[in-house]
C-alpha angles and dihedrals in degrees: 000000000000115000115220121207125196132192122239121194117237118226116227094200131242117287098028108119114216094231091061097047116119124188144139102266106253140109117233123201137174129243108236096214103050100012095232116154115233142175106263102174137005117214114231108243095017125119094263090052094048094044088053098203105102118074131198107264096031112141111231108227097175142356115212089344094308113124116238092203096108101027130104115227091251091060092058092071095084091050099047101035119066146132114330114265093020120119133245124194120212126189113202138182113227097174139350093284104026125083123171134192123202134174116216130192112232118234133189107277092223087063093067108015112071097205109016118178132175115266094026093119095240120127 
């Protein structure tokens, strides 16, 4: 069958100023059939793009050791985002028999996203 994927916006949370957001430069989404969280888009110039390990379509298995199995994509914000110049480790599944872990340095979203806004889904 055909697997349909839908995007779900990621809430940044009240009180977080856009100019202080730090992330890894990718859009995460959730598969509507099996609820897996995956990398939908990698932002050019962002940490994930420069690192070169994550690929669009990778399924995110854990963030800093926390399983994404029972999370909604909006719940991943507090795991991925954090203080600028700190690290976050993602474990992803690329294929049935290939899992990859990579550690990324968070950077200010305003450095690589021209018009960031809370709730846009970008990390």
